[in-house]
N, C-alpha and C positions, 0 to 999 in steps of 0.2 A: 370336088363336089361341094357346094355350099348348102348348109342346112338352114332352113328357114323355120325358126320356131318363134312362137308368139305367145304371150301371156295375156289373158283377158282379165281385167280388173273391173270390178263392179261393186256398187253399193246398192243393196236391195232394202225394201221396206219390210214391215212385219208380214205382209201378205205374199212376199216372194216376188214382187215386181221390181225389175231393175230401174233404179232411179238415175244412176250415172254409170256410164261405160267408158273404158279406156283400154288401149292396147300398148304393150311395150315389148321390146325384144325378149326372147325367152331366157336369156342369161341374166337379166336385171332382177334385183331383189324385189319382192312384192311390196315392201314397206316404202320404197322410193316413190311410188305413185300415190300413196295414201294422202299426202298433203294436198295435191292438186284436186283429188276427188272430194276431199272434205271442204275445199273452198267453194264447191258448188252446192253443197247441202249443209244443213244444220241439224244433225240427228240428236234426239234426246239421249239415246243409248247407242254406244258403238261396241259391237260384239266382234271379237277377232280371236285368232289363236295365238300361241306363244311367239310366233314369228314377228308379231306386231308389238311385242313388249319392249318399247324404247321410251326413254324419258322424254325426248322432245315431242313425240307423238302424244303421249299421255298428258303432258303439260298443255299442248295445243287443244286437246279435247276438253280438258277441264277449264281452260280459259274461255272456250266457246260455250260453256254451260252443258256440255255433253258428259254422260257418265261412261267412262271406259270400263268394259267388262272383258279384260284380257288377263289370262292367267300369267303368273310370273314364271320366267325361265328358272331352271334349276340353279344356275350360277348367280342369281341375284342375291346380293348380301341381305337386303331387307325386303323380303317378299311382300307384295301387296295382297290384300284380301280380295278374293274374287267371289262374286255372288253366283254360285254355280246353278242356282235355280233359273237365273236369266241366261247364263252361258249355254244351257241346254238348247236354247233357241238358235244356236249357231248352225244347226242342221238345215235351217231354211236356205242359207247360201249354198250349202253342199248340194241340196236338192235342185237348186237353180242350175248349178254347173252340170249336174247329172242329166238334167233335161236338155241343156244346151248340147251336150255331147251326143244326144240321140240323133241330132241332125248331122248327117255325114259330112256335109260341106264345112261345118263348123269344126267337127272333131278332127278332120284331116287337113283343114285349111287349103281348099282348092284354089282360092283367090290369091293372085300374086300381089295385087295392089292393096295397101293398107286401107285405103278409102273404101274399096269394094268389100273387103273382109269386115270392116267395122259396120258397114251398112247391112251386111248379112246377119251379123250378130245382133244388131238393133232390131231387125225385122223378126228374127227368131225370138228375141226377148219379148217383143210386143205380142207375138203369138202365144208364148208361154204365159205371159201375164194376163192375157184375155181369158185363159181357161180357168 
């Protein structure tokens, strides 16, 4: 039996509307898709969790003029300062994913084709963003 898992990667704006969407296999790390998503947008602030604490990503953000708001991992020798007043807004992306999962076909991935599934995710994202 072959398991079909998929990760949905998205960048959302301050209002919770999906700006960029992408799909990867479920076993791939989240940070691997960040570079290609950032190539399509130029955010003023990039808020993410500790999984995105990587020097190449932070350098790319700073070179592009974005402010990275990413807490440092425990094992970082020189922890960076994080503005937690801004980091609190990370719940916006969590709410977007919670709303996506309310749609059964997205939560269980009924679609076998990647193109069909991404189209469903885009449609649901548009519906969520319109509300």
